[in-house]
C-alpha positions as CSV (number, residue, x, y, z in Angstrom):
1,M,0.0,0.0,0.0
2,N,1.2,3.5,-0.8
3,R,2.7,5.0,2.4
4,S,1.0,8.4,2.1
5,F,-2.4,6.8,1.4
6,A,-1.9,4.5,4.5
7,V,-1.2,7.6,6.6
8,W,-4.3,9.2,5.3
9,L,-6.4,6.1,6.2
10,C,-5.0,6.2,9.7
11,W,-5.9,9.9,10.0
12,L,-9.4,9.2,8.6
13,F,-10.3,6.3,10.9
14,G,-8.9,8.2,13.9
15,S,-11.1,11.2,13.1
16,L,-14.2,9.0,12.6
17,S,-14.0,7.9,16.3
18,L,-14.5,11.6,17.3
19,L,-17.7,12.0,15.3
20,G,-21.0,12.6,17.0
21,E,-24.3,11.1,15.7
22,D,-25.8,14.5,14.7
23,R,-23.3,15.7,12.2
24,P,-24.2,18.9,10.4
25,N,-25.0,19.1,6.7
26,V,-23.1,21.6,4.6
27,I,-24.0,23.4,1.4
28,L,-21.5,25.6,-0.4
29,F,-23.0,28.1,-2.9
30,I,-20.5,29.5,-5.4
31,A,-21.4,32.3,-7.8
32,D,-19.4,32.6,-11.0
33,D,-17.8,36.0,-11.5
34,V,-19.6,38.1,-8.8
35,S,-17.8,41.0,-6.9
36,W,-18.2,41.3,-3.2
37,D,-20.1,44.6,-3.4
38,D,-22.8,43.4,-5.8
39,Y,-25.0,42.0,-3.0
40,G,-27.5,44.0,-1.0
41,C,-26.0,43.0,2.3
42,Y,-22.7,44.6,1.3
43,G,-24.4,47.9,0.5
44,N,-25.4,47.6,-3.1
45,T,-29.0,49.1,-3.1
46,A,-29.5,48.4,-6.8
47,A,-28.8,44.6,-7.0
48,R,-31.6,42.5,-5.5
49,T,-30.3,39.7,-3.3
50,P,-33.0,39.3,-0.6
51,N,-32.2,35.6,0.2
52,I,-28.5,36.1,0.6
53,D,-29.2,39.3,2.7
54,R,-31.5,37.3,5.0
55,L,-28.8,34.7,5.6
56,A,-26.3,37.4,6.3
57,S,-28.7,39.1,8.8
58,N,-29.2,35.8,10.6
59,G,-25.6,34.6,10.3
60,I,-22.2,36.1,9.7
61,R,-21.2,38.5,7.0
62,F,-17.4,38.5,6.4
63,D,-16.1,41.9,5.4
64,Q,-12.5,40.9,4.6
65,A,-12.8,37.6,2.8
66,Y,-10.3,37.1,0.0
67,L,-9.8,34.6,-2.7
68,T,-6.4,33.1,-3.6
69,A,-7.0,33.8,-7.3
70,S,-9.4,36.0,-9.3
71,S,-9.7,33.3,-11.9
72,C,-12.3,30.6,-12.1
73,S,-10.6,27.2,-11.9
74,P,-7.5,28.2,-9.9
75,S,-9.9,29.7,-7.3
76,R,-12.1,26.6,-7.1
77,A,-9.1,24.4,-6.9
78,S,-7.9,26.4,-3.9
79,I,-11.3,26.1,-2.2
80,V,-11.5,22.3,-2.7
81,T,-8.0,21.5,-1.6
82,G,-7.4,24.3,1.0
83,R,-4.2,25.2,-0.8
84,Y,-2.7,28.1,-2.7
85,P,-2.9,27.9,-6.5
86,H,0.8,27.3,-7.1
87,N,0.7,24.5,-4.5
88,N,-2.0,22.7,-6.5
89,G,0.4,21.9,-9.5
90,K,-0.8,22.8,-13.0
91,A,-4.1,24.1,-11.5
92,A,-2.3,27.3,-10.7
93,E,-3.5,28.3,-14.2
94,L,-6.9,28.4,-15.8
95,H,-8.4,25.1,-17.1
96,L,-5.6,22.9,-15.8
97,P,-5.9,19.9,-13.3
98,I,-5.1,19.6,-9.6
99,A,-2.0,17.4,-8.7
100,A,-3.1,13.9,-8.0
101,N,-1.5,13.6,-4.6
102,L,-3.8,16.3,-3.1
103,P,-6.9,15.4,-1.1
104,W,-10.1,17.3,-1.8
105,F,-12.2,18.0,1.3
106,P,-15.5,16.5,-0.3
107,E,-13.8,13.1,-0.7
108,I,-12.8,13.2,3.0
109,L,-16.4,14.0,3.9
110,R,-17.6,11.2,1.6
111,E,-15.2,8.7,3.1
112,S,-16.5,9.6,6.6
113,G,-20.1,8.9,5.6
114,Y,-21.4,12.0,4.0
115,Y,-23.5,11.9,0.8
116,T,-21.8,14.4,-1.6
117,A,-23.0,16.0,-4.7
118,L,-21.8,18.7,-7.2
119,S,-24.4,20.5,-9.3
120,G,-23.6,23.2,-11.7
121,K,-20.2,24.5,-12.8
122,N,-17.4,22.0,-12.0
123,H,-14.1,23.2,-13.5
124,M,-12.0,20.8,-11.3
125,S,-10.1,17.7,-12.3
126,V,-7.3,15.5,-11.2
127,D,-4.0,15.6,-13.1
128,P,-3.3,12.2,-14.7
129,Q,0.4,12.5,-14.3
130,L,1.6,15.2,-11.8
131,G,1.7,13.9,-8.3
132,R,0.2,10.5,-9.4
133,Q,0.4,7.8,-6.8
134,A,-0.5,4.1,-6.6
135,G,-4.3,3.8,-7.0
136,A,-6.8,6.5,-7.9
137,R,-7.9,9.4,-5.7
138,P,-10.9,8.5,-3.6
139,K,-14.2,9.6,-5.2
140,A,-15.2,13.2,-4.1
141,F,-18.8,13.2,-5.2
142,D,-21.5,10.6,-5.3
143,L,-23.3,12.7,-7.9
144,I,-22.0,15.1,-10.4
145,D,-24.7,17.0,-12.4
146,S,-24.5,19.9,-14.9
147,G,-27.2,21.8,-13.1
148,N,-28.9,22.8,-16.4
149,G,-32.5,22.1,-17.3
150,P,-35.2,23.3,-19.8
151,G,-35.2,27.1,-19.8
152,N,-32.3,27.3,-17.2
153,S,-28.7,27.1,-18.2
154,G,-27.6,28.8,-15.0
155,G,-26.4,25.6,-13.2
156,H,-29.0,25.7,-10.5
157,A,-32.0,23.9,-12.2
158,H,-31.6,20.7,-10.1
159,W,-30.5,22.1,-6.7
160,V,-33.8,21.7,-5.0
161,Q,-34.4,18.2,-6.5
162,I,-31.0,17.0,-5.4
163,L,-31.8,18.1,-1.9
164,A,-35.2,16.5,-2.0
165,D,-33.9,13.1,-3.4
166,R,-30.9,12.8,-1.1
167,P,-30.4,9.6,1.0
168,Q,-32.2,10.4,4.3
169,E,-30.0,8.4,6.5
170,Q,-26.8,10.3,5.7
171,P,-25.5,13.8,6.4
172,F,-24.9,15.6,3.1
173,F,-22.4,18.0,1.5
174,F,-23.5,19.8,-1.6
175,W,-21.3,21.9,-3.9
176,F,-23.9,24.1,-5.6
177,A,-22.0,26.2,-8.3
178,A,-24.0,28.5,-10.5
179,H,-22.9,29.7,-13.9
180,D,-24.4,33.0,-12.9
181,A,-22.9,35.6,-13.5
182,H,-20.5,34.5,-16.2
183,R,-20.7,36.0,-19.7
184,A,-22.6,35.7,-22.0
185,W,-25.7,36.7,-20.2
186,D,-28.3,33.9,-20.5
187,A,-30.6,35.1,-17.6
188,D,-32.0,37.8,-19.8
189,K,-33.3,35.3,-22.4
190,Q,-34.6,32.9,-19.7
191,W,-36.1,35.5,-17.4
192,D,-39.2,34.6,-15.4
193,E,-40.7,37.6,-13.8
194,N,-42.9,35.5,-11.6
195,K,-39.8,34.0,-10.0
196,Y,-37.2,36.7,-10.2
197,G,-39.2,39.9,-10.3
198,P,-38.7,42.7,-12.9
199,M,-35.4,42.9,-14.7
200,H,-32.9,45.4,-13.3
201,S,-33.1,48.9,-14.9
202,P,-30.0,50.3,-16.5
203,Q,-30.9,53.6,-14.8
204,T,-30.5,52.2,-11.3
205,V,-27.3,50.2,-11.6
206,R,-24.1,51.3,-9.8
207,V,-21.3,52.2,-12.2
208,P,-17.8,51.9,-10.7
209,D,-15.5,54.8,-11.2
210,F,-13.2,52.8,-13.5
211,L,-16.0,52.1,-16.0
212,V,-17.6,54.6,-18.5
213,D,-21.0,55.7,-17.3
214,D,-22.8,55.4,-20.6
215,N,-25.9,53.5,-21.9
216,A,-24.0,50.5,-23.2
217,T,-22.2,49.9,-19.8
218,R,-25.3,50.4,-17.9
219,L,-27.2,47.8,-20.0
220,D,-24.2,45.5,-19.5
221,L,-24.3,45.9,-15.7
222,A,-28.1,45.5,-15.6
223,S,-27.8,42.1,-17.4
224,Y,-25.1,41.2,-14.9
225,Y,-27.3,42.2,-12.0
226,N,-30.1,39.9,-13.4
227,E,-27.7,37.0,-13.1
228,V,-26.9,37.8,-9.5
229,T,-30.6,38.0,-8.7
230,R,-31.2,34.6,-10.4
231,F,-28.4,33.1,-8.3
232,D,-30.0,34.5,-5.2
233,Y,-33.4,33.2,-6.1
234,Y,-32.2,29.6,-6.2
235,I,-30.4,29.9,-2.9
236,G,-33.8,31.0,-1.5
237,Q,-35.4,27.9,-3.0
238,V,-32.9,25.6,-1.3
239,V,-33.4,27.3,2.0
240,T,-37.2,26.8,1.7
241,E,-36.6,23.1,1.0
242,L,-34.3,22.9,4.0
243,E,-37.0,24.4,6.2
244,R,-39.5,21.9,4.8
245,Q,-37.2,19.1,5.7
246,K,-36.5,20.7,9.1
247,Q,-32.8,20.7,8.3
248,L,-32.0,24.4,8.1
249,D,-30.8,24.7,11.7
250,N,-28.4,21.8,11.3
251,T,-27.0,23.0,7.9
252,L,-24.0,25.1,7.5
253,L,-24.6,27.4,4.5
254,L,-21.7,29.3,2.8
255,V,-22.2,31.8,0.0
256,L,-19.3,33.1,-2.0
257,A,-18.0,33.7,-5.5
258,D,-14.9,32.4,-7.3
259,N,-13.7,35.8,-8.5
260,G,-14.9,39.4,-9.3
261,R,-17.4,40.5,-11.8
262,P,-16.5,39.9,-15.5
263,F,-15.8,43.6,-16.2
264,P,-12.6,45.6,-16.7
265,R,-10.5,46.1,-13.6
266,A,-12.3,43.3,-11.7
267,K,-12.0,39.6,-12.7
268,T,-8.3,38.5,-12.7
269,R,-7.3,41.6,-10.7
270,L,-5.4,41.4,-7.4
271,H,-7.3,44.5,-6.3
272,D,-10.4,44.2,-4.1
273,S,-12.7,44.4,-7.2
274,G,-11.3,41.1,-8.4
275,M,-10.0,39.3,-5.3
276,R,-12.4,40.2,-2.4
277,T,-15.5,38.0,-2.2
278,G,-18.7,38.4,-0.4
279,L,-18.8,35.5,2.1
280,V,-21.9,34.7,4.2
281,A,-22.1,31.9,6.7
282,H,-25.5,30.7,8.2
283,W,-25.7,27.8,10.7
284,P,-28.2,28.3,13.6
285,K,-26.8,25.2,15.5
286,G,-23.2,26.0,15.0
287,I,-22.8,29.8,14.9
288,T,-23.3,31.0,18.4
289,Q,-23.0,34.8,17.7
290,N,-24.3,36.4,14.6
291,G,-22.8,39.6,13.2
292,I,-20.2,41.1,11.0
293,A,-16.7,39.6,10.9
294,P,-14.3,42.5,10.2
295,N,-11.0,40.6,10.1
296,L,-9.1,38.7,7.4
297,V,-10.1,35.3,6.2
298,S,-9.0,33.4,3.1
299,A,-10.8,31.0,0.7
300,I,-8.3,28.3,1.7
301,D,-9.8,28.5,5.2
302,L,-13.1,26.9,4.0
303,A,-11.8,23.4,3.6
304,P,-10.6,23.0,7.2
305,T,-13.6,24.8,8.5
306,I,-16.0,22.5,6.8
307,L,-14.1,19.4,8.0
308,A,-14.0,20.7,11.5
309,A,-17.8,21.3,11.4
310,A,-18.1,17.6,10.5
311,G,-15.9,16.6,13.4
312,L,-12.9,15.9,11.1
313,S,-9.4,17.3,11.3
314,A,-7.8,19.0,8.4
315,V,-5.3,16.9,6.5
316,P,-1.6,17.9,6.5
317,T,-1.8,19.3,2.9
318,M,-4.3,22.0,3.8
319,Q,-2.8,25.4,4.3
320,G,-5.8,27.2,5.7
321,V,-7.1,27.8,9.2
322,E,-10.4,27.0,10.8
323,L,-13.0,29.8,11.0
324,Q,-14.8,28.2,14.1
325,P,-13.4,31.0,16.4
326,I,-15.4,33.5,14.3
327,F,-18.5,31.4,14.6
328,A,-18.2,31.9,18.3
329,N,-17.2,35.5,18.2
330,P,-17.4,37.4,14.9
331,V,-14.6,39.8,15.8
332,A,-12.1,37.0,16.5
333,Q,-8.9,37.1,14.5
334,V,-7.8,33.8,12.9
335,R,-5.0,35.1,10.5
336,R,-2.7,38.1,10.2
337,Y,-2.2,37.9,6.4
338,A,-4.1,36.8,3.2
339,F,-2.2,36.0,0.1
340,S,-3.4,36.0,-3.5
341,E,-2.0,35.1,-7.0
342,H,-2.5,36.3,-10.5
343,N,-1.3,33.7,-13.0
344,W,-2.2,33.0,-16.6
345,H,-5.8,33.6,-17.5
346,D,-6.1,34.1,-21.2
347,Y,-3.0,36.3,-21.1
348,E,0.5,36.1,-19.7
349,A,0.7,37.3,-16.1
350,H,2.5,36.8,-12.8
351,G,1.5,38.9,-9.8
352,R,1.4,38.3,-6.1
353,S,-0.2,40.2,-3.2
354,V,-0.5,40.2,0.6
355,R,-3.0,41.9,2.8
356,D,-2.7,42.5,6.5
357,G,-6.2,43.9,7.2
358,H,-5.0,47.5,6.6
359,F,-2.7,47.5,3.5
360,L,-2.7,45.7,0.2
361,Y,0.8,45.2,-1.2
362,I,1.2,43.9,-4.8
363,Q,4.2,42.7,-6.8
364,N,3.9,42.5,-10.6
365,H,6.5,40.3,-12.3
366,R,5.2,41.1,-15.8
367,P,4.9,44.9,-15.7
368,S,5.3,45.4,-19.4
369,A,1.8,44.0,-20.0
370,A,-1.5,45.7,-19.1
371,W,-4.0,44.1,-16.7
372,Q,-6.9,44.7,-19.0
373,G,-9.0,41.7,-17.8
374,P,-9.9,38.4,-19.4
375,A,-10.8,37.9,-23.0
376,D,-14.6,37.8,-22.4
377,S,-14.3,41.1,-20.6
378,V,-12.2,42.6,-23.4
379,R,-15.0,41.7,-25.8
380,S,-17.7,43.3,-23.7
381,P,-19.6,46.6,-24.4
382,S,-18.1,48.0,-21.2
383,H,-14.5,47.5,-22.4
384,Q,-15.4,48.8,-25.8
385,A,-16.7,52.0,-24.2
386,L,-13.4,52.4,-22.4
387,Q,-11.5,51.8,-25.6
388,A,-13.5,54.6,-27.3
389,R,-12.8,57.0,-24.5
390,R,-9.1,56.0,-24.6
391,D,-8.9,56.7,-28.4
392,A,-10.5,60.1,-27.8
393,G,-8.1,60.9,-25.0
394,Q,-10.9,61.2,-22.4
395,L,-10.1,58.5,-19.8
396,S,-10.1,59.3,-16.1
397,V,-7.1,58.2,-14.0
398,A,-9.2,55.2,-12.7
399,Q,-10.2,54.2,-16.2
400,A,-6.7,54.6,-17.7
401,D,-5.3,52.1,-15.2
402,I,-7.0,49.4,-17.3
403,F,-4.7,50.1,-20.2
404,L,-1.6,51.1,-18.3
405,T,1.7,49.9,-19.6
406,P,4.2,49.6,-18.1
407,R,2.5,48.9,-14.8
408,P,4.2,49.5,-11.5
409,T,6.3,46.6,-10.2
410,E,5.1,47.3,-6.7
411,E,1.8,48.8,-5.4
412,L,0.7,49.7,-1.9
413,Y,-2.8,50.8,-0.9
414,L,-4.4,51.8,2.4
415,V,-7.6,49.9,1.7
416,A,-10.1,51.6,4.1
417,A,-9.2,55.0,2.8
418,D,-9.0,53.9,-0.8
419,P,-11.5,51.1,-1.4
420,D,-11.0,51.0,-5.2
421,Q,-7.1,51.1,-4.8
422,L,-6.5,54.0,-7.1
423,H,-3.8,55.8,-5.1
424,N,-0.5,53.9,-5.1
425,L,1.5,54.7,-1.9
426,I,4.6,52.8,-2.8
427,A,6.7,55.9,-3.2
428,D,5.3,57.7,-0.3
429,P,8.0,58.0,2.5
430,Q,5.3,57.9,5.2
431,Y,4.5,54.3,4.3
432,A,8.0,53.0,3.5
433,K,8.2,50.9,6.6
434,D,4.8,49.3,5.9
435,A,5.9,48.5,2.3
436,Q,9.2,47.0,3.5
437,R,7.4,44.9,6.1
438,L,4.9,43.5,3.6
439,R,7.6,43.0,1.0
440,E,9.5,40.8,3.5
441,V,6.3,38.9,4.5
442,L,5.5,38.2,0.8
443,A,9.1,37.0,0.2
444,T,8.9,34.6,3.2
445,W,5.6,33.2,2.0
446,S,7.0,32.7,-1.5
447,R,10.0,30.9,-0.2
448,E,8.2,28.7,2.4
449,T,5.4,27.7,-0.1
450,A,7.8,27.0,-2.9
451,D,6.5,29.7,-5.2
452,S,8.5,30.6,-8.2
453,I,8.7,32.8,-11.4
454,P,9.6,30.4,-14.1
455,D,11.7,31.7,-17.0
456,T,9.1,30.7,-19.5
457,I,5.5,31.0,-18.3
458,S,2.3,30.7,-20.4
459,G,1.9,33.4,-23.0
460,D,-1.1,35.3,-24.5
461,Y,-3.7,33.1,-26.1
462,F,-6.0,36.0,-27.0
463,D,-5.5,39.4,-28.6
464,R,-5.3,42.0,-25.9
465,E,-7.2,44.6,-28.0
466,S,-10.0,42.6,-29.5
467,G,-10.3,39.6,-27.2
468,D,-10.2,37.3,-30.3
469,R,-8.3,34.0,-30.0
470,L,-4.9,34.0,-31.5
471,K,-3.8,31.4,-34.1
472,I,-1.7,29.2,-31.8
473,E,-1.6,25.5,-32.5
474,N,-2.3,23.0,-29.8
475,E,-0.9,24.0,-26.4
476,A,2.1,26.0,-27.7
477,Y,1.3,29.0,-25.6
478,R,1.6,27.0,-22.4
479,G,4.8,27.3,-20.3
480,T,5.9,26.2,-16.9
481,T,3.4,27.0,-14.2
482,P,4.5,28.9,-11.0
483,G,6.0,26.5,-8.5
484,E,6.2,23.7,-11.0
485,D,10.0,23.9,-11.1
486,L,10.2,23.6,-7.3
487,E,7.6,20.8,-7.1
488,A,5.3,23.1,-5.1
489,W,2.5,20.5,-5.1
490,K,4.6,18.6,-2.6
491,A,5.1,21.6,-0.3
492,N,2.6,21.8,2.6
493,S,4.0,24.8,4.5
494,P,1.3,27.6,4.7
495,G,3.9,30.3,5.1
496,P,3.0,33.2,7.4
497,R,-0.7,33.2,8.5
């Protein structure tokens, strides 16, 4: 028997002896491409999210929850393994698989007796080569379902049915992942006013300072808001079914997104508009004090938190921390730092950031290229409006940042005073000590987690101006992923926390 697998079995059966009879259920709701401030409970008065808002008012709203990547599959890989993107092998980059030696928390739940299901967007796979060991990885999900049905391609068509049809004798874990609000907008074509209410009006949307406030952008944002509201509706339907089954009190509900909205200066960015996520936790039996959690948490903290809720210990590969202290006291502090990565997502990139609850510090190792956003954003009406303003020489400072080249190699922001991170303090002598402190923290994290900047990383696969696919055969644009040269998929150190 493979030695590491034998150790894992010993850990599993040791943990099983600690389990009580009334283990909680867990449902993880993941939106696709939704920024933290596009929910009502986070202050957006234009977007309608009554069900998420209700969960937040009767649970915990996390105000400094950060993702490890503002990119779909690397972010989801981090959540499911509890590890940083570069520590997941090839999965550091979009559309690539997770190293085979790494446990997923749903497989641990399933091995301990949970019924597990994934419905909606998956975007996670196991590498057939990297980290491969004797025998296959344990199965993570009893059921994998696309989540689509007649008149609903949003990934949530079967959520309620899966909950209704579950085995009654087992606790359950459901990974409910919407396609909302990924481009192209399908909610508009599938809108049911009896379910979702009226469509959002372009006149009432909130236009960020870094976008152009014109009719095309407002229409684009209104369609995006419709997707957010549809996601919220199906969360409400699941909550209603939990109430019918008398399971709501014993179910830990977590609501978050994989990255920021699919608009310029959001998705793929290390700034808050891309990396900060709305995170809501609701669990009447397990959260002893409701409220607002003001301190840092990371997406890699969800895996050990969910395992702890089930009476299981985190496996040694997981780099996150448990959030249970916050469930008892919302103002509890569980970590000093949150780290994030910007790796290849349609375009060549390598950036790193660290937050300490006050400052955001960013390093950019490809400063010659703009951070204009992913290809689907580049093709959007919102980006085209910015291009027109650029060509006319009419961009504001916030808007011009989308096209900025070269970019700064370092950035420093005082987040509370500069929520959009538009005023770079890196050259301000008043903050030189803060910059040096965070520079050293990031260097320590990079070293201890075996991060790297390979000589040849993945290059552009789309045109930066049009968003059209380049004529590149096969996988010729792919290079060495960060940490691959240092075998970072074998490194378990979390670095500073």
